[in-house]
N, C-alpha and C positions, 0 to 999 in steps of 0.2 A: 166687846162682843161677849155675850153670855154663852159659855160652852156647857152649862149645866143641862141644857135640854138634850145634849148628846150622851149624857152619862148613862142612861138606861141602855142605849144602843151599844155603848162600849162594854158595859157589863155583860150584856147578853152575848156579844161577840166573843168576849174573853171566856165566858163559861162554855160556849160552843167549841172553842178551840181546845179547852182543857178536856172536854168530853171526847172530842175527836182524837186528841192525842192519847187519851186513856184507852179508847176503843180501837186504836190503830192496830194494836197487836192482835185484836180479835177480828179485824176486818181485812187486813192485808197480810199475806204470807208469801214467802219466797220458796221456789223449788229450784235447787241448784242443778248444775250439769251432772248427769249421772244419777239423777233422782226422778221419781214419779210420785204423784200424790192422788189420793181419793178423798172424797168428802163424805163425812158422816153427819147426818142431821139428827141432833140430840132431841129435838122435839118429836119428830116422827119415828125416830129409832131406825131409820133406813140408811143403808150404805149405798152410795151411788157407784156401783161396780162398773157400770158401762162407761162412765166419763173419767178416763184416766188423764190426769193433768200433767203436762210436760214442764220443762224448765222455764223460769221467769217469775215475775211478780204477778200475783193474782188477788182478787177480792172475793170475800165470802161474807155471808151473814154472820152476826155474832153468835148465834145459837148453833152453828155448824163447826165441826172439828175437821181439820185437814191432817190426814195421816200420810206422812212422807216416807217413801220407801227408797232405800239405796238399791239401785239396779245395776251397779257396776259388777264386774266379774269377781266372784269369791273363790277362795281356795281352801280346801281342808286336807289335812294329812292324817291318815288313820293307820295305826299299827294294831294288828289283831292276830289272834291265833285261830287257825282253821284246821279242819280235818280233811285229809285227802280221801280218795276212793276206798282205800284200805284202812281208814281210821288212824292214819299217822298224823301226828301233830306238826303243823307248819306255821311259822311266823312270817307274816307278810306285811310290807309297808305299801300303802296306796296313797296316791295323790289325785284329787278330783278338782277340776275347775268348772264353774257353772255360774249362771246368773238367772234371776227371775225373768219370765217372759214379760216384756214391757207392757203389753196391753192386757195383762191378766193380774195386775196388782190387786185389784179389788177382790177377786176370787181367792188369791193367796192370803190376803189379810183376813178375809172372812173365815177361812179354814184354819190358818196357822198363826194369825196375828203377825207379829214381826219376828217370830222365832221359828221360821220355816227350816232353817239349817239344822237346828237340834231336833226338831219334831219330825222332819221329813227326810232331808238329804242324808244325814249320817246314818239313821236306821236302815234306809233302803240300800245305801252303798254297802253297809256291813252284811246285810242279808243276801244281796246278790253275789258278793265275793264268796261267801260261804257256800252258796248253792252251786255256783259254777265250779269252784275248786273241788267240791265234793264229787264231781263227775270225772276227775282225772287222778292218776297216780302221782306220787311225789316226784318220780323221775320225769314224767311228762311235764309237770308244772315247772320243775327246776331246769329242764334242758330241752327235750325234744319238741314239746308243744307249747312252749311259753308264749310265743306270739298269738297262737290260737286261743289260749286261755285269756290273755289280756284283751283280745278282740271280743271274745264272748262276754266278758265282764262289762266292757264298755258298751256294747250293743244293748245288752239286757238292762243295764242301769239307765241308759239313755231313754229306752222305751218306758220304763217305770216313771222316771222323773218327769218326762214330757207328756205323760198321759193326762187326759182331761181331769181337772180337779187338783192336779199337782202343779202343772204349768212351770216347770223348771227346765231351762235349756242347759244341757251339759256340753261343755266345750272340749274337755279332754279328760282322760283317765289313764294314769300311768302306774305300773307296778315298779316301785323304786327298788325293792329288794325282796328276796325270798330266802328265808333261813330254815335249814333242816337240821335235825339232830346230827351231831358230828359223825356218828357211825354210818348213818344213812348217806350223808353227803359224801363221805370217803368211798363208800361202796359204789355210788353212782359215778364218781370221778374215776375210780379204778376200772369200772366197766367201760366208760368212754375211752380211757386210754388203751385198753385192750382192743376195742373196736377200731381205734385209729391205727394201732399197730397191725391189726389184721388187714385193714384196708391198704396200708403201705406195703405189706408183704404181697397181697394180691396184685397190687399195681406193679411190683417188681417182677412177679411171675408173668404177668401179661406183657411187660416190656421185653423180658427175655424170650418169651414165646414169639413175639413179633420180630425180634432180631434174628431168631433161628429161622423163621419163615422167610425173612428177607435174604439171608445167606443161602437158603435152599433155592429160592427163585433165581438168585444170581448164579449159583453153581449150575442150575439147569440151563440157564441162558448161555453160560460159557461153554458147557458141553455141547449144546446144540450148534453153537458157532464153530467149535472145533470140528464137529461132525461134517458141517457144510464144507469147511476148508479141506478136510481130508478127502472128501469125495471129489473135490475139484482138482486135486493134485494128481494128474495122470502122468504116465511115464514120458509121453511126448512133450507135455508142458514143462516138466522138470528138465528134460534134455535141451529144450529151447532156451530156458532161463540160464542153463549152464553155458551155452554157446554165447549168449549175450554177455555174460560176465567175463568169459575168456577174451572176447573181442575188446571189451573195455580195458582189460589188463594189458593186452597186446598194444593198444593205442596209447597207453599211459606213458608219460615222459619219464617215469621212474626207471630204475635199473631193470634190465631185461631179466626175465625169469627163465629158469631151466625147466623144460618139459621133457620128461622121459617116459616113454611107453604111453599107455592109456588106461583109464579106469574101466570098470566092468560095464558101464553104460555107454562106452565109446567116447567119452569126453577126455580131453587131455588131463594128465595127472600133474598138478603143479607141486614141485618139491621145495622150492625156495626162491628167494629174491629179496630185494631191499624194499 
């Protein structure tokens, strides 16, 4: 059997396979979990911002480029010097967690390319921290209003990063530490200690005042009870109680008692007995 007639077909098939394998990198691309992609048409110069491609294997034309974006959560840690309301220098450490909005990768790429963290997130975080802390004193930032300061920074940063055109979703913002000049920090700590001592002393005074009030009320109650008892002890009642006590003694199996004379109220006067 003459196989030479199949030779052109074999050659064409081999060439097609080689071309296909060569172009496979240009035709097929993979988007991993935690990634999104957008397609840029190099012939028309248009970026397909509306079609955000999710994870999996995908096919594209050879004259198109696939820009793949990592959309997993990112974290930055910033250490910066800021000024408080009175112009005092404060060193603060900030941690921010965020990620791009999944359906807005095209807009983010068009505006910031793949460098949105350096070009957008870091500058906006720094700017917001300085603006917010500039509205408070060092003492408020360090102690009395720290949660409020942290909340304001988070809210304002979240609004800026999430605004149309930025399209970044902030997950968390934490103030890791706040450092003041030693003399200011010691002054604030001394003031706090004095306030705590004053509160403790005030608590002691209030406790003693409450105890004095309690004793006063108890004394008034006891006096009122005694007054009621005194008013109820009439001469006839006392004489009757004396007679009853004498009868019980007389009926007692104990040794007899000697009664001589009588008391001023007419009751027997008991001098002795066992």
